[in-house]
C-alpha positions as a Markdown table, in Angstrom:
| # | Residue | x | y | z |
|---|---|---|---|---|
| 1 | Unk | -37.8 | 184.2 | 105.4 |
| 2 | Unk | -41.3 | 184.8 | 106.6 |
| 3 | Unk | -40.2 | 184.5 | 110.2 |
| 4 | Unk | -37.5 | 187.1 | 109.6 |
| 5 | Unk | -40.0 | 189.5 | 108.0 |
| 6 | Unk | -42.5 | 188.9 | 110.9 |
| 7 | Unk | -39.7 | 189.6 | 113.4 |
| 8 | Unk | -38.6 | 192.8 | 111.7 |
| 9 | Unk | -42.1 | 194.1 | 111.6 |
| 10 | Unk | -42.6 | 193.3 | 115.2 |
| 11 | Unk | -39.4 | 195.1 | 116.1 |
| 12 | Unk | -40.5 | 198.2 | 114.1 |
| 13 | Unk | -43.8 | 198.3 | 115.9 |
| 14 | Unk | -42.1 | 198.1 | 119.3 |
| 15 | Unk | -39.7 | 200.8 | 118.2 |
| 16 | Unk | -42.5 | 203.1 | 117.0 |
| 17 | Unk | -44.4 | 202.7 | 120.3 |
| 18 | Unk | -41.1 | 203.4 | 122.3 |
| 19 | Unk | -40.7 | 206.6 | 120.4 |
| 20 | Unk | -44.3 | 207.7 | 121.2 |
| 21 | Unk | -43.7 | 206.9 | 124.9 |
| 22 | Unk | -40.5 | 208.9 | 125.0 |
| 23 | Unk | -42.2 | 211.9 | 123.4 |
| 24 | Unk | -45.0 | 211.7 | 126.0 |
| 25 | Unk | -42.5 | 211.4 | 128.8 |
| 26 | Unk | -40.8 | 214.5 | 127.5 |
| 27 | Unk | -44.1 | 216.4 | 127.4 |
| 28 | Unk | -44.9 | 215.2 | 131.0 |
| 29 | Unk | -41.5 | 216.4 | 132.2 |
| 30 | Unk | -42.0 | 219.9 | 130.6 |
| 31 | Unk | -45.5 | 220.0 | 132.2 |
| 32 | Unk | -44.1 | 219.1 | 135.7 |
| 33 | Unk | -41.6 | 221.9 | 135.4 |
| 34 | Unk | -44.1 | 224.3 | 134.2 |
| 35 | Unk | -46.5 | 223.3 | 137.0 |
| 36 | Unk | -43.8 | 223.8 | 139.5 |
| 37 | Unk | -43.1 | 227.4 | 138.2 |
| 38 | Unk | -46.7 | 228.2 | 138.4 |
| 39 | Unk | -47.1 | 226.9 | 141.9 |
| 40 | Unk | -44.0 | 228.8 | 143.0 |
| 41 | Unk | -45.2 | 232.1 | 141.4 |
| 42 | Unk | -48.5 | 231.7 | 143.1 |
| 43 | Unk | -47.2 | 230.7 | 146.5 |
| 44 | Unk | -44.9 | 233.8 | 146.5 |
| 45 | Unk | -48.0 | 236.0 | 146.6 |
| 46 | Unk | -49.0 | 237.4 | 150.0 |
| 47 | Unk | -51.7 | 235.4 | 151.6 |
| 48 | Unk | -54.3 | 238.1 | 151.4 |
| 49 | Unk | -53.7 | 238.5 | 147.7 |
| 50 | Unk | -53.7 | 234.7 | 147.2 |
| 51 | Unk | -57.0 | 234.2 | 149.0 |
| 52 | Unk | -58.8 | 236.6 | 146.6 |
| 53 | Unk | -56.9 | 235.4 | 143.5 |
| 54 | Unk | -59.2 | 234.6 | 140.5 |
| 55 | Unk | -59.5 | 230.8 | 140.2 |
| 56 | Unk | -59.8 | 228.9 | 136.9 |
| 57 | Unk | -57.5 | 231.3 | 134.9 |
| 58 | Unk | -56.3 | 229.4 | 131.7 |
| 59 | Unk | -53.0 | 229.9 | 129.9 |
| 60 | Unk | -51.2 | 228.0 | 127.2 |
| 61 | Unk | -47.5 | 227.2 | 127.0 |
| 62 | Unk | -46.1 | 225.5 | 123.8 |
| 63 | Unk | -48.7 | 222.8 | 123.4 |
| 64 | Unk | -49.7 | 222.6 | 127.2 |
| 65 | Unk | -52.8 | 224.1 | 128.6 |
| 66 | Unk | -53.0 | 224.9 | 132.3 |
| 67 | Unk | -55.8 | 226.0 | 134.7 |
| 68 | Unk | -55.3 | 226.7 | 138.4 |
| 69 | Unk | -57.6 | 227.2 | 141.4 |
| 70 | Unk | -57.0 | 228.5 | 144.9 |
| 71 | Unk | -59.2 | 227.0 | 147.5 |
| 72 | Unk | -59.2 | 226.5 | 151.3 |
| 73 | Unk | -58.9 | 228.9 | 154.1 |
| 74 | Unk | -57.0 | 232.2 | 154.1 |
| 75 | Unk | -54.6 | 230.7 | 156.7 |
| 76 | Unk | -53.7 | 227.8 | 154.5 |
| 77 | Unk | -54.8 | 228.2 | 150.8 |
| 78 | Unk | -54.5 | 225.2 | 148.5 |
| 79 | Unk | -53.3 | 225.8 | 145.0 |
| 80 | Unk | -54.1 | 223.2 | 142.3 |
| 81 | Unk | -52.6 | 223.4 | 138.9 |
| 82 | Unk | -54.1 | 221.2 | 136.2 |
| 83 | Unk | -52.1 | 220.8 | 133.0 |
| 84 | Unk | -53.6 | 219.2 | 129.8 |
| 85 | Unk | -51.1 | 217.6 | 127.5 |
| 86 | Unk | -52.0 | 216.6 | 123.9 |
| 87 | Unk | -52.3 | 212.8 | 123.5 |
| 88 | Unk | -52.5 | 212.2 | 127.3 |
| 89 | Unk | -55.4 | 210.2 | 128.7 |
| 90 | Unk | -56.1 | 212.7 | 131.5 |
| 91 | Unk | -54.7 | 216.0 | 132.8 |
| 92 | Unk | -51.8 | 216.1 | 135.2 |
| 93 | Unk | -52.9 | 217.6 | 138.5 |
| 94 | Unk | -50.5 | 219.2 | 141.0 |
| 95 | Unk | -51.5 | 220.5 | 144.4 |
| 96 | Unk | -49.8 | 222.3 | 147.2 |
| 97 | Unk | -50.9 | 223.9 | 150.6 |
| 98 | Unk | -49.4 | 227.4 | 151.3 |
| 99 | Unk | -48.9 | 227.9 | 155.0 |
| 100 | Unk | -49.7 | 231.6 | 155.9 |
| 101 | Unk | -48.5 | 233.3 | 159.0 |
């Protein structure tokens, strides 16, 4: 009987951890979609506008918080989006280079 109880408690703890990991994976998926939208919207700006775009702007979407920065040259600006997710150990960072012609 004791073995059965220990086994059941072990399964319950694994189940709880699995639920937590699935919730974090969902938030990471939402963060990746949000970052892609942010990168696309910034990359659609004309290069002259993008080069003078204010960096470090912060917005909040649901429970996500993001900041972005535009660095690099006017010919090839680099856009970096950093998204903070509650309960994540570190922010997720997405970067792209926009070739300007």
